[in-house]
N, C-alpha and C positions, 0 to 999 in steps of 0.2 A: 504493499499500500504506499502510497506517496507521502512525503513526509513534508510539512511546512510548506508544499508546493503552491508559490503564487502569493505566499503571505509574506509582507514586509515586515521588518523588525518591529515596528509601532503595534501592528496587527498581531505578532505574537505575542508581545509585552501586555496586551490588551487582553488576551485569549488567557495568558497565564493568570493575571490578576482577576479575572472573571471566575476562574476555577478556586483559586486561593479566598475569595471574599465570598465565594457562595458556601465554601465549606465553614467559614468563619461565622456566617449567618447563622448555619444550623448547629453551632457549637462543636464543631469538628475543626482541630489542629492540622490542616495542610499548611507545608513551607515549601517555596521555591528552592531548587539545587541549581548548581553548573554556572554557565556561562549566562544564561536568561536572568538568573540571580545576581549576579555581579552586574549586568547592565542597569538592573532596576535598582539596585543599592549604590550605582556609579553615575547618576544618570548627568552631573556635571563632567564627566570625563567618558559621555557617549562619544564624542567626536574622535577621541583618542582610538577607544575601541572599535570604530568605524574603519579609522585611518589604517590600523594594523590589518585589516581585512581578515577577520577570523576565517572565512570559507572562500574568499576572494570570490564571492557572487556578489554582484551588483545589488544594492537594495534588500539583501537576506543575510543575515549573519547566523539565524537559529532553525535548526531543523525540526525541533521537539521540544516538549516540556516534561521537567523532571520534578517531581516531588517528593515530601517524606512525610509520613504519619505516624500516628502509632496502632500497632498491632490489635489493640485492645478495641479502636475504631474503625477496624475493618468493615464492619457490618455497615456501618454508617457511610463509609466511604464509598462502598460499593452500591449503597443506595443513591447517593448525590450523582455519582457519576454513569450508573445506568439506567435509573428511574427517571431522576429528575432532568438530567442534562443530555441522553440520550447515547452517551459513549458506547461502542463495542467493546466489548471486552474480549480478550483474546483466550479462547478457550483451552487449547493446548498450551499457552502460556501458564494459565490459571492452574492446572495439571501439574506441571513440573517447577513451578516457582511460586505457586499464589500464596503461600504460608510469609515468604519473606518479602514478595514484590508482584505488582498487579501490571498490566500492561494494557493501554485503550487505545481505540482508534477513533478518530473525530467522525460525526455522524455522516460528514461528506469526505471522508477520506483526507483532510487539508493536513493533519499532521497527527502524532500518537501521543502519548502521555505516558511516562513511566510513573509509579507509585512503588516508593519503597516503605517498608515499616521498621522502626526502632532503631536500624543502625544501615551503614554502606558498608558491603564488606567485599571490597575489591583487593588490590594489591595488599592492603592493611584495613584493620576495621576502625569504623568511627561510630560511636554510639551515642543515642540521642534521649534514651532513657525510654521506658513503654508504659509509663504512668501519666494517662493524659492531666494537665496541669501541674505536673511535679518533674518534668523532663526539658530538655534543653530548647525544643520547638516554642516554647512560650518566651523564649529570652528576645526574639526579635520578631518583625513582621514587615512584609509579606514573604521573606526570606529567612533561612537557617541564620544563626549568628554569622557573623563576618569571621570569627576565628575558625569556625566550621567550614564556611566558603573556602578559606584560604588550606586548610588540612584536607579537605577533599581534592584539591589541584596537587598539592605537593605529595600525596601520598601514592601518587600512580608511578608505579616502578618504571616504567617505559613512557615518561611524559613525552607529549608530542608540541610541537610549536603553537597549535593553537591553546592548548592549556597553559603555556607557559606565557602567550598572550592575555590570556586571561589574568593569570597571578600579576603580570605588571598593571594592568589597570586596577585591579583590586588595591595594589599596595600604592598605587599613586593617588587613589582617591579616599585613603583613609590614614587615619594615624595610628600609632601603635599606643596602647596604653596598658596598665595594670591592672587585673581583675575587674573591668568594664566591659560589658559587652554591647552596650547602645552605641549605634554608630562610629563605634573603634573597634579594632582588632585587638582583642583580649589576649595579649602575648602571653600572661601567667598562666591562663589555660592552654596554650599551646605548648608551653614549657612542661607544665604537669603531664599532659597527655604522652609528648615525646621521651619524658624521663622515663616512663615506665615500659616501653618498647624498643628496644634498641633497631629493631628491622626498621620500623616506620621512621625512627631518627635517623637514621642512615639514608633513608631514601629522601626523605624531607631536606634534610641538608644538603645533599648532593642536588636535587632539584633548586633549591635557592640560587646555589652556585651556576647551573645552567640559566636560569633566568637573569641572572647579573650578566653573564656573558651575551645573553641574546639581547638584553637593553643596551649593553654597550653597543653592538653589532648595529642595533637600528638606530642608534644615536650617530654612529659614523656614515652610516647610509642615509641620514637627513629623514628617517620616518617619525622620530621623535626628537624634541628639541633638548638643549642642554638641561633646562629646570627639570623637565621629565626624568630624563636619566639620572641627574644627580639626587633628586626624590626618593626613587626606586632603588638606586644603590644605596645610600645612607640606612635605608630601613632593612634593606636584605642584611648588610652587614651586622646591624642593630640584631636583625632575629638569629642569626649564625652565632653570635657572639653568646647570645641569652641562651639558646638550647645547647650549647657547647658547655657553659658554666653552670647550669642548672642542676641541682643533687640530683643524682639517679637513684632509681630504687634496687633492690637487690635482684629483682628480675633482669632488669637492664644490665647490671653487672655480670650477671652470670652469661647471660646471651652475648654480650659484648668480648666475652673471651673466646667464642667461636669465631666472631669476626663473619669475615666473607667465605670463608672455607665452607659453611654450610648455608643452603637458600635460605633468604631472609624475608621473601616476599612470598604472596599467593599469585599462582598464574592464574590469570582473567581471561577466558575466551570471551569474545565479541559476541553477544548473544544476536542471532538473526530473528529481525522482527518480521 
């Protein structure tokens, strides 16, 4: 089925917000993930996002909508998507992955929607809690918290160019602060998560280095200006320093002894929709 066919960025954003707002009106916690969430939360830097040409397709940067909710609200989420909004659930996907994830198609086949429950489990795990009203989803709206948006990207073992560009925009648009989630990147939370998982820590640190190198290359090619690169570089260097210096758990130290001699990430196959 086509994904995002013919829909401009503005229309995809409008559709994404329609889903989150519809859930909110029904007391359901649904939050946006990924590049679309970064664009919505970084609107003053939307031009930078477009300038970096995520998909190199004029007028269209987004192909689908990714959401996360609580597993305990699965029934309510299915009611919203299928009964109220008329989306078509993928029956095959439901049988294979329905416990942790649902896949929906727009009634007219314009795009698809991925809905995750409680956690993102890709190269590394990112947990959001399982109790409505007590998890991380309530810390921001209409997206997951900024710290989680950053962790979602830098957990990718084989990070690609479009994800690197998303990280650049996210960092350029927001300040780093300690133990605060609203409108800033909570570096204390990032340090805490990475201090208990050596594999996640290693990939995150490696990926931040890749973002720094790519930002420098973009500046040298004239894709971003000096101020953009300098701002991103300062924040990346600060993040790397903090995650290196933060106190580590016994679990982290034990795994660190093995280092890269043992695989430290989960292999993730791209699921065919």
